[in-house]
GUTI-854763 format. One record per residue (C-alpha): x, y, z; residue in one letter. Coordinates in steps of 0.02 Angstrom, whole numbers. Example, Ala and Ser with C-alpha at 12.3 -4.5 7.8 and 13.67 -1.06 7.14 Angstrom:
2
((615 -225 390) A);
((684 -53 357) S);
//
This chain:
849
((-1702 -2050 2661) L);
((-1659 -2235 2642) L);
((-1769 -2367 2718) L);
((-1720 -2550 2707) K);
((-1845 -2681 2763) V);
((-1847 -2869 2744) H);
((-2030 -2884 2701) V);
((-2130 -2937 2552) L);
((-2293 -2866 2614) C);
((-2306 -2714 2728) L);
((-2442 -2688 2854) L);
((-2475 -2519 2930) P);
((-2319 -2493 3034) L);
((-2191 -2361 3073) I);
((-2046 -2362 2949) L);
((-1941 -2214 3003) V);
((-1949 -2057 3102) K);
((-1878 -1890 3042) F);
((-1747 -1840 3170) S);
((-1746 -1659 3218) G);
((-1922 -1629 3156) C);
((-2029 -1700 3296) A);
((-2092 -1574 3417) G);
((-2076 -1428 3296) N);
((-2239 -1335 3308) N);
((-2316 -1282 3144) G);
((-2229 -1416 3039) I);
((-2342 -1512 2920) R);
((-2287 -1660 2813) Y);
((-2351 -1722 2648) E);
((-2303 -1862 2527) T);
((-2335 -1886 2344) N);
((-2371 -2073 2371) N);
((-2542 -2117 2443) L);
((-2472 -2282 2510) D);
((-2367 -2189 2639) F);
((-2403 -2048 2762) K);
((-2305 -1944 2889) V);
((-2370 -1903 3062) R);
((-2343 -1732 3140) T);
((-2194 -1799 3238) D);
((-2108 -1849 3074) G);
((-2146 -2034 3079) T);
((-2171 -2117 2910) I);
((-2289 -2264 2906) Y);
((-2383 -2369 2780) A);
((-2561 -2308 2763) A);
((-2626 -2484 2719) H);
((-2566 -2652 2663) Q);
((-2441 -2622 2523) V);
((-2380 -2743 2392) Q);
((-2207 -2692 2325) I);
((-2174 -2794 2168) P);
((-2001 -2720 2137) S);
((-1849 -2713 2249) K);
((-1876 -2530 2292) Q);
((-2000 -2388 2290) T);
((-1972 -2201 2302) M);
((-2081 -2055 2353) F);
((-2062 -1873 2400) M);
((-2091 -1802 2574) V);
((-2124 -1616 2593) T);
((-2114 -1520 2758) A);
((-2207 -1353 2774) W);
((-2172 -1220 2904) D);
((-2324 -1107 2901) H);
((-2251 -986 3025) Q);
((-2086 -952 2935) A);
((-2164 -984 2764) L);
((-2027 -1106 2722) E);
((-2029 -1274 2636) R);
((-1914 -1426 2634) W);
((-1916 -1578 2523) E);
((-1830 -1747 2530) T);
((-1834 -1906 2431) M);
((-1873 -2070 2523) V);
((-1814 -2232 2444) R);
((-1882 -2395 2515) L);
((-1775 -2549 2480) L);
((-1853 -2721 2487) V);
((-1730 -2859 2541) G);
((-1741 -3050 2539) E);
((-1839 -3139 2673) K);
((-1727 -3182 2821) S);
((-1701 -3371 2857) Q);
((-1651 -3347 3039) H);
((-1791 -3396 3155) S);
((-1730 -3272 3284) G);
((-1776 -3133 3166) H);
((-1950 -3197 3125) K);
((-2103 -3127 3211) H);
((-2278 -3201 3196) Q);
((-2427 -3088 3224) N);
((-2602 -3140 3261) S);
((-2642 -3141 3077) N);
((-2498 -3259 3037) G);
((-2385 -3124 2948) L);
((-2201 -3113 2991) R);
((-2100 -2951 3001) R);
((-1913 -2940 2996) Q);
((-1808 -2814 3091) K);
((-1764 -2657 2995) R);
((-1587 -2633 2927) D);
((-1483 -2478 2973) W);
((-1549 -2321 2887) V);
((-1494 -2138 2875) I);
((-1612 -2002 2818) P);
((-1548 -1862 2699) P);
((-1445 -1731 2788) I);
((-1474 -1545 2758) N);
((-1328 -1429 2793) V);
((-1349 -1240 2781) P);
((-1214 -1152 2682) E);
((-1100 -1021 2758) N);
((-1117 -1094 2933) S);
((-1007 -1010 3062) R);
((-969 -1170 3156) G);
((-890 -1215 3269) P);
((-807 -1348 3164) F);
((-806 -1493 3154) P);
((-994 -1489 3168) Q);
((-1091 -1650 3195) Q);
((-1215 -1694 3060) L);
((-1278 -1868 3102) V);
((-1234 -2027 3195) R);
((-1225 -2189 3100) I);
((-1266 -2343 3204) R);
((-1288 -2523 3155) S);
((-1407 -2640 3247) D);
((-1262 -2759 3273) K);
((-1151 -2639 3369) D);
((-1214 -2715 3530) S);
((-1151 -2885 3480) E);
((-980 -2845 3406) I);
((-860 -2700 3393) H);
((-890 -2605 3231) I);
((-783 -2479 3139) R);
((-869 -2347 3032) Y);
((-799 -2256 2877) S);
((-864 -2149 2734) I);
((-810 -2137 2551) T);
((-853 -2026 2405) G);
((-833 -1846 2347) V);
((-798 -1739 2498) G);
((-724 -1881 2598) A);
((-586 -1977 2512) D);
((-612 -1894 2342) Q);
((-583 -1710 2296) P);
((-629 -1601 2380) P);
((-548 -1702 2517) M);
((-597 -1709 2702) E);
((-749 -1599 2689) V);
((-835 -1733 2793) F);
((-762 -1847 2926) S);
((-829 -1988 3036) I);
((-782 -2054 3206) D);
((-743 -2237 3169) P);
((-800 -2295 3341) V);
((-954 -2193 3380) S);
((-1010 -2171 3198) G);
((-1035 -1984 3220) R);
((-1010 -1892 3053) M);
((-949 -1712 3049) Y);
((-932 -1570 2924) V);
((-761 -1490 2940) T);
((-785 -1320 2858) R);
((-920 -1200 2794) P);
((-1015 -1259 2640) M);
((-1051 -1159 2482) D);
((-1205 -1212 2385) R);
((-1149 -1115 2231) E);
((-991 -1218 2230) E);
((-1079 -1386 2259) R);
((-1262 -1411 2301) A);
((-1258 -1592 2360) S);
((-1143 -1735 2407) Y);
((-1167 -1920 2390) H);
((-1067 -2025 2513) L);
((-1068 -2208 2559) R);
((-1054 -2265 2740) A);
((-968 -2430 2782) H);
((-975 -2539 2939) A);
((-843 -2675 2968) V);
((-788 -2778 3117) D);
((-617 -2771 3195) M);
((-552 -2893 3065) N);
((-613 -2787 2921) G);
((-758 -2900 2880) N);
((-914 -2814 2815) K);
((-1050 -2812 2945) V);
((-1180 -2713 2849) E);
((-1204 -2670 2666) N);
((-1140 -2494 2624) P);
((-1272 -2362 2648) I);
((-1295 -2207 2539) D);
((-1283 -2039 2624) L);
((-1361 -1889 2536) Y);
((-1305 -1721 2601) I);
((-1395 -1568 2533) Y);
((-1326 -1392 2555) V);
((-1466 -1275 2603) I);
((-1459 -1113 2504) D);
((-1437 -946 2591) M);
((-1460 -777 2509) N);
((-1276 -737 2492) D);
((-1267 -681 2309) N);
((-1326 -521 2230) R);
((-1409 -523 2060) P);
((-1281 -487 1923) E);
((-1330 -404 1759) F);
((-1260 -484 1603) I);
((-1209 -310 1542) N);
((-1182 -154 1641) Q);
((-1243 -48 1495) V);
((-1387 -98 1381) Y);
((-1423 -8 1218) N);
((-1594 -3 1140) G);
((-1697 104 1026) S);
((-1877 153 997) V);
((-1957 254 858) D);
((-2015 427 900) E);
((-2202 441 913) G);
((-2219 260 969) S);
((-2379 211 1056) K);
((-2382 158 1240) P);
((-2337 -24 1261) G);
((-2207 -26 1122) T);
((-2066 -147 1161) Y);
((-1895 -65 1182) V);
((-1770 -193 1251) M);
((-1741 -329 1381) T);
((-1619 -324 1527) V);
((-1566 -484 1613) T);
((-1489 -515 1784) A);
((-1435 -684 1852) N);
((-1430 -737 2035) D);
((-1313 -878 2085) A);
((-1429 -928 2227) D);
((-1559 -1064 2211) D);
((-1684 -1007 2080) S);
((-1819 -1118 2156) T);
((-1815 -1017 2315) T);
((-1841 -835 2350) A);
((-1653 -816 2364) N);
((-1635 -832 2175) G);
((-1798 -753 2119) M);
((-1753 -585 2039) V);
((-1872 -441 2012) R);
((-1839 -282 1910) Y);
((-1889 -101 1930) R);
((-1841 67 1853) I);
((-1754 181 1976) V);
((-1727 340 1876) T);
((-1756 409 1701) Q);
((-1653 550 1624) T);
((-1715 669 1556) P);
((-1888 673 1631) Q);
((-1966 746 1475) S);
((-2104 753 1423) P);
((-2146 640 1571) S);
((-2043 567 1712) Q);
((-2117 395 1679) N);
((-2095 368 1492) M);
((-2048 184 1514) F);
((-2093 37 1624) T);
((-2014 -133 1650) I);
((-2087 -305 1675) N);
((-2032 -352 1850) S);
((-2007 -537 1807) E);
((-1946 -537 1625) T);
((-1849 -372 1621) G);
((-1938 -312 1463) D);
((-1938 -122 1449) I);
((-2086 -46 1357) V);
((-2154 128 1331) T);
((-2288 180 1451) V);
((-2325 357 1391) A);
((-2344 446 1224) A);
((-2243 596 1168) G);
((-2075 526 1110) L);
((-2002 659 995) D);
((-1825 641 928) R);
((-1817 824 882) E);
((-1838 864 1069) K);
((-1756 718 1159) V);
((-1641 603 1063) Q);
((-1587 487 1206) Q);
((-1649 427 1374) Y);
((-1542 352 1512) T);
((-1636 231 1625) V);
((-1565 154 1785) I);
((-1635 -22 1812) V);
((-1624 -112 1980) Q);
((-1630 -301 2002) A);
((-1674 -369 2177) T);
((-1684 -550 2235) D);
((-1802 -617 2371) M);
((-1937 -586 2243) E);
((-1903 -400 2247) G);
((-1913 -376 2435) N);
((-1809 -220 2462) L);
((-1796 -252 2650) N);
((-1718 -425 2640) Y);
((-1662 -443 2460) G);
((-1496 -401 2381) L);
((-1494 -278 2236) S);
((-1389 -223 2090) N);
((-1410 -92 1953) T);
((-1374 -71 1768) A);
((-1394 68 1641) T);
((-1511 60 1492) A);
((-1478 188 1355) I);
((-1630 210 1244) I);
((-1605 300 1078) M);
((-1758 383 1003) V);
((-1744 341 818) T);
((-1802 462 687) D);
((-1958 440 582) V);
((-2005 553 439) N);
((-2127 660 535) D);
((-2061 828 468) N);
((-2083 865 282) P);
((-1948 971 198) P);
((-1992 1153 168) E);
((-1920 1283 50) F);
((-1845 1436 132) T);
((-1911 1547 -9) L);
((-2067 1543 -115) T);
((-1977 1597 -275) A);
((-1799 1579 -337) Y);
((-1717 1677 -481) P);
((-1588 1610 -604) G);
((-1511 1643 -774) E);
((-1420 1539 -904) V);
((-1327 1577 -1067) P);
((-1403 1493 -1218) E);
((-1321 1338 -1290) N);
((-1239 1291 -1125) R);
((-1265 1125 -1035) V);
((-1216 1060 -862) E);
((-1232 1236 -791) V);
((-1309 1265 -619) V);
((-1431 1410 -638) V);
((-1509 1415 -463) A);
((-1484 1340 -289) N);
((-1641 1291 -195) L);
((-1626 1289 -4) T);
((-1739 1187 111) V);
((-1752 1150 297) V);
((-1794 980 372) D);
((-1796 947 560) R);
((-1772 760 540) D);
((-1604 674 569) Q);
((-1476 745 447) P);
((-1405 635 311) H);
((-1539 503 333) S);
((-1676 452 210) P);
((-1796 554 317) N);
((-1689 710 285) W);
((-1618 686 111) N);
((-1715 794 -10) A);
((-1781 740 -181) V);
((-1830 880 -301) Y);
((-1951 870 -447) R);
((-2003 993 -583) I);
((-2190 978 -593) I);
((-2222 1112 -727) S);
((-2140 1241 -840) G);
((-2015 1129 -931) D);
((-2106 1019 -1057) P);
((-1950 993 -1164) S);
((-1843 932 -1019) G);
((-1709 1068 -1024) H);
((-1680 1064 -836) F);
((-1656 941 -694) T);
((-1632 966 -508) I);
((-1491 874 -420) R);
((-1471 863 -232) T);
((-1310 918 -148) D);
((-1270 772 -30) P);
((-1188 888 98) V);
((-1302 1040 106) T);
((-1462 955 44) N);
((-1486 1100 -76) E);
((-1566 1076 -246) G);
((-1457 1126 -393) M);
((-1559 1173 -548) V);
((-1448 1113 -691) T);
((-1463 1132 -880) V);
((-1458 961 -963) V);
((-1524 1014 -1134) K);
((-1464 1175 -1215) A);
((-1590 1317 -1223) V);
((-1608 1438 -1370) D);
((-1634 1622 -1340) Y);
((-1722 1639 -1506) E);
((-1847 1505 -1451) M);
((-1870 1538 -1263) N);
((-1812 1694 -1174) R);
((-1870 1636 -1001) A);
((-1936 1485 -907) F);
((-2059 1482 -761) M);
((-2033 1320 -664) L);
((-2136 1248 -522) T);
((-2036 1130 -413) V);
((-2080 1015 -267) M);
((-1970 940 -133) V);
((-1995 777 -36) S);
((-1888 652 58) N);
((-1813 487 5) Q);
((-1920 402 139) A);
((-2108 424 138) P);
((-2189 530 271) L);
((-2244 444 430) A);
((-2424 393 448) S);
((-2535 542 482) G);
((-2407 673 424) I);
((-2462 785 280) Q);
((-2354 876 153) M);
((-2326 1059 193) S);
((-2381 1196 73) F);
((-2204 1263 87) Q);
((-2141 1106 -1) S);
((-2179 1191 -169) T);
((-2089 1343 -243) A);
((-2065 1434 -408) G);
((-1904 1459 -508) V);
((-1888 1596 -639) T);
((-1744 1567 -763) I);
((-1691 1701 -887) S);
((-1602 1649 -1047) V);
((-1455 1761 -1101) M);
((-1424 1789 -1287) D);
((-1249 1747 -1351) V);
((-1171 1757 -1524) N);
((-1203 1590 -1606) E);
((-1101 1519 -1747) A);
((-1174 1510 -1923) P);
((-1218 1334 -1977) Y);
((-1245 1247 -2142) F);
((-1422 1178 -2148) P);
((-1366 1030 -2253) T);
((-1199 978 -2184) N);
((-1105 843 -2279) H);
((-1189 906 -2439) K);
((-1175 778 -2581) L);
((-1178 823 -2767) I);
((-1147 715 -2922) R);
((-1059 765 -3083) L);
((-946 692 -3216) E);
((-759 703 -3199) E);
((-665 815 -3317) G);
((-774 968 -3283) V);
((-675 1118 -3349) P);
((-600 1248 -3234) M);
((-717 1391 -3184) G);
((-875 1287 -3188) T);
((-1003 1341 -3055) A);
((-1054 1189 -2954) L);
((-1177 1255 -2821) M);
((-1206 1386 -2687) T);
((-1155 1319 -2516) F);
((-1231 1449 -2399) S);
((-1244 1453 -2209) A);
((-1378 1518 -2092) V);
((-1346 1635 -1944) D);
((-1460 1584 -1799) P);
((-1447 1757 -1718) D);
((-1606 1828 -1792) R);
((-1603 1979 -1679) F);
((-1426 2030 -1729) M);
((-1380 2110 -1895) Q);
((-1224 2014 -1943) Q);
((-1135 1971 -2107) A);
((-1071 1797 -2148) V);
((-907 1770 -2242) R);
((-852 1606 -2323) Y);
((-681 1528 -2344) S);
((-602 1361 -2380) K);
((-548 1257 -2232) L);
((-495 1097 -2319) S);
((-471 1068 -2507) D);
((-342 928 -2526) P);
((-319 941 -2716) A);
((-354 1130 -2725) N);
((-489 1099 -2854) W);
((-623 1218 -2785) L);
((-653 1403 -2751) N);
((-792 1483 -2646) I);
((-863 1657 -2657) N);
((-829 1746 -2492) A);
((-998 1836 -2488) T);
((-1127 1717 -2562) N);
((-1044 1546 -2545) G);
((-1046 1500 -2731) Q);
((-925 1357 -2768) I);
((-832 1347 -2934) T);
((-697 1231 -3001) T);
((-517 1291 -2996) A);
((-449 1139 -3091) A);
((-509 989 -3189) V);
((-584 857 -3073) L);
((-507 686 -3102) D);
((-592 532 -3030) R);
((-431 434 -3041) E);
((-338 557 -2926) S);
((-262 497 -2762) V);
((-374 622 -2672) Y);
((-529 525 -2722) I);
((-596 396 -2599) K);
((-734 282 -2666) N);
((-768 404 -2810) N);
((-799 546 -2684) V);
((-700 705 -2662) Y);
((-730 797 -2497) E);
((-694 979 -2456) A);
((-733 1079 -2298) T);
((-786 1263 -2294) F);
((-795 1391 -2155) L);
((-934 1516 -2124) A);
((-892 1656 -1999) A);
((-996 1803 -1939) D);
((-937 1973 -1879) N);
((-1015 1963 -1706) G);
((-928 1999 -1540) I);
((-843 1885 -1516) P);
((-843 1813 -1693) P);
((-914 1639 -1715) A);
((-891 1516 -1856) S);
((-961 1352 -1918) G);
((-902 1222 -2041) T);
((-986 1125 -2180) G);
((-928 978 -2285) S);
((-960 962 -2471) L);
((-947 789 -2550) Q);
((-932 778 -2741) I);
((-970 609 -2817) Y);
((-874 601 -2982) L);
((-952 498 -3122) I);
((-821 406 -3223) D);
((-787 443 -3407) I);
((-674 344 -3522) N);
((-519 452 -3505) D);
((-387 319 -3470) N);
((-320 194 -3597) A);
((-283 17 -3538) P);
((-107 -36 -3487) E);
((-33 -205 -3537) L);
((22 -326 -3399) L);
((149 -395 -3369) P);
((288 -281 -3429) K);
((422 -417 -3434) E);
((419 -606 -3453) T);
((518 -752 -3527) Q);
((486 -895 -3647) I);
((581 -1044 -3718) C);
((672 -1022 -3884) E);
((575 -1169 -3955) K);
((387 -1181 -3958) P);
((315 -1284 -3816) N);
((161 -1283 -3707) P);
((235 -1135 -3608) N);
((147 -978 -3667) V);
((136 -801 -3596) I);
((-28 -749 -3515) N);
((-61 -564 -3537) I);
((-197 -449 -3472) T);
((-230 -264 -3455) A);
((-264 -137 -3316) A);
((-376 15 -3337) D);
((-390 157 -3210) A);
((-571 184 -3261) D);
((-717 85 -3195) I);
((-855 -14 -3278) D);
((-913 7 -3416) P);
((-755 95 -3473) N);
((-642 -56 -3444) V);
((-649 -233 -3516) G);
((-676 -336 -3611) P);
((-512 -290 -3692) F);
((-451 -321 -3870) V);
((-269 -378 -3887) F);
((-186 -370 -4060) E);
((-13 -358 -4137) L);
((30 -208 -4244) P);
((64 -234 -4428) S);
((222 -131 -4419) V);
((356 -190 -4402) P);
((312 -348 -4496) S);
((432 -457 -4394) A);
((312 -444 -4246) V);
((171 -538 -4328) R);
((298 -653 -4413) K);
((376 -712 -4248) N);
((230 -695 -4127) W);
((47 -731 -4116) T);
((-94 -686 -3990) I);
((-234 -802 -3941) T);
((-388 -728 -3851) R);
((-441 -820 -3693) L);
((-582 -709 -3629) N);
((-625 -527 -3612) G);
((-481 -492 -3495) D);
((-344 -617 -3540) Y);
((-249 -674 -3695) A);
((-96 -781 -3732) Q);
((64 -728 -3821) L);
((166 -867 -3902) S);
((298 -898 -4036) L);
((236 -920 -4212) R);
((402 -990 -4282) I);
((489 -1152 -4231) M);
((645 -1073 -4161) Y);
((695 -899 -4103) L);
((872 -856 -4052) E);
((896 -824 -3868) A);
((889 -641 -3818) G);
((776 -501 -3759) V);
((637 -448 -3878) Y);
((519 -300 -3863) E);
((349 -351 -3927) V);
((221 -209 -3955) P);
((40 -253 -3919) I);
((-112 -144 -3949) I);
((-242 -151 -3807) V);
((-415 -74 -3832) T);
((-549 -53 -3696) D);
((-739 -55 -3710) S);
((-773 126 -3668) G);
((-879 246 -3768) N);
((-784 301 -3865) P);
((-655 161 -3842) P);
((-475 202 -3802) L);
((-324 101 -3853) Y);
((-139 104 -3815) K);
((13 17 -3888) T);
((114 -59 -3748) S);
((281 -149 -3760) V);
((316 -311 -3668) I);
((497 -368 -3646) K);
((512 -554 -3681) V);
((670 -650 -3636) K);
((693 -797 -3753) V);
((805 -929 -3673) C);
((853 -1113 -3688) P);
((746 -1226 -3580) C);
((771 -1392 -3493) D);
((663 -1545 -3511) E);
((534 -1469 -3392) N);
((513 -1317 -3501) G);
((603 -1199 -3379) D);
((742 -1082 -3431) C);
((915 -1141 -3377) T);
((1028 -1026 -3275) T);
((1158 -1008 -3412) I);
((1021 -988 -3537) G);
((942 -850 -3434) A);
((1109 -759 -3426) V);
((1135 -784 -3610) A);
((963 -719 -3641) A);
((1008 -564 -3543) A);
((1145 -527 -3674) G);
((1305 -596 -3587) L);
((1420 -717 -3676) G);
((1528 -855 -3603) T);
((1683 -745 -3598) G);
((1593 -611 -3499) A);
((1531 -739 -3373) I);
((1708 -809 -3349) V);
((1778 -634 -3324) A);
((1649 -596 -3191) I);
((1692 -755 -3096) L);
((1880 -716 -3101) I);
((1850 -542 -3032) C);
((1748 -614 -2888) I);
((1887 -737 -2844) I);
((2021 -599 -2847) I);
((1915 -489 -2734) L);
((1890 -628 -2606) L);
((2078 -664 -2606) T);
((2121 -482 -2570) M);
((1998 -476 -2426) V);
((2074 -634 -2352) L);
((2253 -565 -2364) L);
((2201 -403 -2281) F);
((2122 -495 -2135) V);
((2279 -603 -2111) V);
((2390 -447 -2112) W);
((2280 -360 -1982) M);
((2285 -511 -1867) K);
((2475 -520 -1878) R);
((2498 -336 -1840) R);
((2382 -350 -1691) E);
((2485 -496 -1625) K);
((2649 -398 -1643) E);
((2578 -249 -1553) R);
((2525 -356 -1404) H);
((2699 -431 -1388) T);
((2769 -258 -1345) K);
((2719 -258 -1164) Q);
((2793 -148 -1026) L);
((2896 -232 -893) L);
((2773 -169 -762) I);
((2586 -183 -779) D);
((2508 -8 -785) P);
((2385 -61 -650) E);
((2531 -91 -529) D);
((2616 73 -569) D);
((2592 190 -420) V);
((2651 346 -511) R);
((2549 478 -599) D);
((2590 483 -784) N);
((2574 624 -907) I);
((2463 566 -1050) L);
((2472 640 -1224) K);
((2306 661 -1312) Y);
((2321 785 -1457) D);
((2510 799 -1484) E);
((2581 719 -1640) E);
((2741 630 -1584) G);
((2848 497 -1657) G);
((2719 362 -1644) G);
((2715 207 -1536) E);
((2905 187 -1547) E);
((2927 338 -1431) D);
((2847 240 -1290) Q);
((2952 84 -1312) D);
((3069 105 -1164) Y);
((3101 21 -999) D);
((3005 105 -856) L);
((3077 -10 -724) S);
((3225 106 -705) Q);
((3106 242 -643) L);
((3038 134 -502) Q);
((3100 156 -323) Q);
((3232 27 -281) P);
((3180 -94 -144) E);
((3330 -46 -39) T);
((3458 94 -43) M);
((3551 53 117) D);
((3712 20 21) H);
((3708 199 -48) V);
((3618 304 84) L);
((3700 308 255) N);
((3554 381 348) K);
((3479 333 514) A);
((3317 238 526) A);
((3162 343 512) G);
((3075 444 380) V);
((3174 451 218) R);
((3138 564 70) R);
((3161 491 -102) V);
((3185 661 -185) D);
((3346 701 -91) E);
((3512 684 -173) R);
((3605 538 -90) P);
((3761 569 15) I);
((3914 508 -73) G);
((4004 522 -238) A);
((3888 561 -381) E);
((3908 465 -543) P);
((3957 554 -702) Q);
((3836 547 -845) Y);
((3817 649 -1004) P);
((3763 829 -990) I);
((3582 858 -1042) R);
((3543 995 -1167) P);
((3485 1150 -1078) V);
((3352 1214 -1198) I);
((3296 1079 -1319) P);
((3204 1122 -1476) H);
((3022 1074 -1473) P);
((3052 959 -1619) G);
((3188 866 -1522) D);
((3077 811 -1378) I);
((3102 630 -1425) G);
((3291 648 -1424) D);
((3282 740 -1259) F);
((3185 598 -1177) I);
((3302 466 -1248) N);
((3455 558 -1183) E);
((3377 572 -1011) G);
((3343 386 -1012) L);
((3523 345 -1058) R);
((3587 460 -920) A);
((3476 374 -793) A);
((3530 202 -855) D);
((3715 243 -819) N);
((3678 251 -632) D);
((3537 132 -585) P);
((3554 176 -401) T);
((3515 359 -426) A);
((3336 414 -392) P);
((3240 486 -540) P);
((3259 671 -499) Y);
((3185 723 -664) D);
((3028 616 -648) S);
((2859 661 -577) L);
((2837 622 -392) L);
((2688 529 -321) V);
((2589 641 -202) F);
((2415 563 -200) D);
((2460 380 -174) Y);
((2607 315 -72) E);
((2585 132 -115) G);
((2609 -19 -4) S);
((2758 -4 113) G);
((2806 171 55) S);
((2956 246 142) T);
((2881 419 128) A);
((2824 485 294) G);
((2686 598 232) S);
((2629 695 83) V);
((2690 857 162) S);
((2866 791 161) S);
((2855 762 -26) L);
((2780 933 -56) N);
((2927 1012 33) S);
((3057 927 -78) S);
((3173 1034 -181) S);
((3171 1032 -369) S);
((3361 1052 -382) G);
((3461 1176 -479) D);
((3395 1128 -650) Q);
((3328 1263 -766) D);
((3155 1221 -831) Y);
((3114 1388 -913) D);
((3128 1308 -1085) Y);
((2965 1215 -1050) L);
((2873 1379 -1075) N);
((2912 1367 -1262) D);
((2821 1201 -1277) W);
((2647 1266 -1248) G);
((2522 1294 -1104) P);
((2526 1112 -1047) R);
((2714 1121 -1008) F);
((2704 1296 -933) K);
((2630 1224 -773) K);
((2776 1102 -761) L);
((2900 1244 -785) A);
((2814 1344 -647) D);
((2813 1195 -529) M);
((2995 1141 -555) Y);
((3069 1310 -595) G);
((3009 1397 -438) G);
((2864 1487 -520) G);
((2690 1514 -451) E);
((2628 1361 -357) E);
((2494 1261 -448) D);
//
């Protein structure tokens, strides 16, 4: 409601009167501003003298209908204008205060939605105080008038009556703000634009709508009353501040109605579903289906609109049922020395949800297996306990086991649930005796002795033990591995003796150790055997003389700083090796005359020339090398020394090295000449091969074999006259491009194997039966005969049956197959072998190929 007054100070006076409200019995008005009040007829007035410091003031007016229990509210805005200067508009009261005339005002307009009309329906009449003085034209602007949605409201420009043109929908738009204008006939503004507030009054025309049609929730079994389950929510498009949009919830039905028909309740305002009774048991009822109804008008079923949704409540499992064994005792048996064997299956029952932590069984052995021979694994599918051997059992140690086992769940039991006495059971496991293999108590037995022990020496007794104490069995011994075949073993008692002299320097020795493997087998059923390794550590003795190194070397023919460093190698080990003693023998005397040895250390010495010059050549110098063993061993070794001329650097020259090897200048020249002759012969042979290859390529056929459309007979294993037999012109065997000047035949299909009509040329008579050795002459004569008449077709050549070529005059293959072979006699081809017999049969009228 807009009030516009030209006052600075208001005395108690009437400001406005609510149209349409006066005279309504039971209507009571209230304001939230103590400066203003509303009489029962709807008149607003100032309760006392009011000072308005600002240009406007606003307050709320509420109308109560106690009979219909309805309430309306509107906002009143009071505008304070400037003091008017026109004396005609001034009024002086007895107290000396002036009051100006009120400006045109329009209270807020309430329009009920979904009105049935008739339309247009008048809402209000706008009237200016100046309409009595001049003609005024009224108009409205804003959303719903000249802005989308267009023409919802209209106004009579003369009378100022404003109309609504169609039914309103509050859910589409709850209010409209328009501006009313008043102008004279010339379009001049008469009044300031006034704000029009149009409120759409809500009607209960929308049902509550659930967000979901199906709600899913869960609650643990055994839950106490008042346990929260889930929340359902419904929205109403109507005004939530009125009863039209106030939704209330209730449970309509519950399925199944066990153990009570009212297991759940719902908060009527929030939609929270909670348990209301005890007794939820998943093992009896796993799911409840609850139908929930939402009703507006604060749940009034007589006037409100309703809708329903489904709430599915799953009763979740808790571990309220301990697992129980189906038997009190379980039997089982296991062979000794076996692992990963299932010896017994333990079955249990659990009423909780399968394959959940509340159902999955966990087994424990609580007594009877102190050494940890067994474990119990759970089958993930059947939940059975599989008693499995993880550590081999020995029949000779334990013939039976009495186990006590307990079963529980992965999840702990629910509060207040006790373990059942049936969660414990006994398992009796019998151990079966089997034939066990003999074993060597000390495997990888190590003994020490000196090498060189004579053959037949007894080393030790390598005996095995049979673990089968309750079986009378004999053990036999044999060799399994003896790389050098140095040992023997007694088959009955296991005594080991040498079969050859043991040599530490043998290739079969690794790090001074010789290893052999022996087999011990019993006579049980079935027989069993075990192996044992014997390691012999051989102590070195001085049984190898030192060897001189190097074997060959070279030195200059004249003494110079270049000397020969020599050393020795000994197959023995310390202390039977160095330091070594190097010396020259006294015989022959020329050795000590020409050479001398200088000791460097215990392992090295130097050999050098004693004389000033030694003729170039190869000299064998004997040297005696003695080791430090006890007793010491020595050996005379020969070193080959090449004496050669040297350059200024002290290195042997190439010619000098050759000369030192024993070759003179003449021999060197002869070797070089031979090398040159050999290279010349190789070069001539290559040139000759290249020339022959070039000549062979120049002999090309007149027609490329790839363009030849005939089938040719190829010779693979026949020895003929060589390549010269094939050096002939094949162009004469080709079909002439045209034969019209010889053949006088009509157009159409023409056979090339027919004899042409006309005089035949005369050519030499072919031999009837050629000798196999004259095949070459026979072919040459046939070629000459064909050359005498180039127009004659090649009657004695092979015909093409599988490829007619481009532009062939042959009509079809059948026409070629029907051609005659003439009167020639081809029986002589039978004498040439099986390859030509087929040709004779084909051309001589024999059996068809």
